[in-house]
C-alpha positions as CSV (number, residue, x, y, z in Angstrom):
1,X,44.9,-82.9,-24.3
2,X,44.7,-85.6,-21.7
3,X,42.2,-88.4,-21.5
4,X,40.1,-86.9,-18.8
5,X,39.5,-83.7,-20.8
6,X,38.7,-85.7,-23.9
7,X,36.1,-87.8,-21.9
8,X,34.5,-84.7,-20.5
9,X,34.3,-83.2,-24.0
10,X,32.7,-86.4,-25.3
11,X,30.2,-86.6,-22.5
12,X,29.3,-83.0,-23.1
13,X,28.7,-83.6,-26.8
14,X,26.5,-86.7,-26.0
15,X,24.6,-84.7,-23.4
16,X,23.9,-82.0,-26.0
17,X,22.8,-84.6,-28.6
18,X,20.5,-86.2,-26.1
19,X,19.1,-82.8,-25.1
20,X,18.4,-81.9,-28.7
21,X,16.7,-85.2,-29.4
22,X,14.6,-84.7,-26.2
23,X,13.7,-81.2,-27.4
24,X,12.7,-82.5,-30.9
25,X,10.5,-85.2,-29.4
26,X,8.9,-82.6,-27.1
27,X,8.2,-80.3,-30.0
28,X,6.5,-83.1,-31.9
29,X,4.3,-84.0,-28.9
30,X,3.5,-80.3,-28.4
31,X,2.3,-80.0,-32.0
32,X,0.2,-83.1,-31.6
33,X,-1.2,-81.8,-28.3
34,X,-2.2,-78.5,-29.9
35,X,-3.8,-80.3,-32.9
36,X,-5.8,-82.6,-30.5
37,X,-7.1,-79.5,-28.7
38,X,-7.7,-77.6,-31.9
39,X,-5.4,-74.8,-30.9
40,X,-3.5,-72.9,-33.6
41,X,0.1,-72.2,-32.7
42,X,-0.4,-68.6,-33.8
43,X,-2.9,-68.2,-30.9
44,X,-0.1,-68.7,-28.3
45,X,2.7,-66.4,-27.3
46,X,6.3,-67.6,-27.4
47,X,6.3,-67.9,-23.6
48,X,3.2,-70.1,-23.7
49,X,4.7,-72.3,-26.3
50,X,7.9,-72.7,-24.3
51,X,5.9,-73.7,-21.2
52,X,4.0,-76.4,-23.2
53,X,7.3,-77.7,-24.7
54,X,9.0,-77.7,-21.3
55,X,6.0,-79.7,-19.9
56,X,6.4,-82.3,-22.6
57,X,10.1,-82.5,-22.0
58,X,9.4,-83.2,-18.3
59,X,6.9,-85.9,-19.2
60,X,9.3,-87.6,-21.5
61,X,12.1,-87.5,-18.8
62,X,9.6,-89.0,-16.2
63,X,8.7,-91.8,-18.7
64,X,12.4,-92.6,-19.2
65,X,13.1,-92.6,-15.5
66,X,10.1,-94.8,-14.8
67,X,11.1,-97.3,-17.5
68,X,14.7,-97.3,-16.2
69,X,13.5,-98.1,-12.6
70,X,11.2,-100.9,-13.9
71,X,14.1,-102.3,-16.0
72,X,16.4,-102.2,-13.0
73,X,13.9,-104.0,-10.8
74,X,13.4,-106.6,-13.5
75,X,17.1,-107.2,-13.7
76,X,17.2,-107.6,-9.9
77,X,14.2,-110.0,-10.1
78,X,12.0,-107.8,-8.1
79,X,8.3,-107.6,-9.1
80,X,6.8,-104.1,-9.7
81,X,3.5,-105.1,-8.1
């Protein structure tokens, strides 16, 4: 196996690990969100739960993107405000 294929395999493995960690974090946030709103998980269908988890995943990704942009601007010496 050449180096390029090995690198693609590694990056795919890392992507999967990141995706799983993101999913775990989104599930925890979903549970907290349901508890805050006093909603039992049994009251929701599988599709509704999936929508809430996907929403939390999107929020987490947006937070990471925003933090990344702010960090980049800071490295470049550009003020956010």
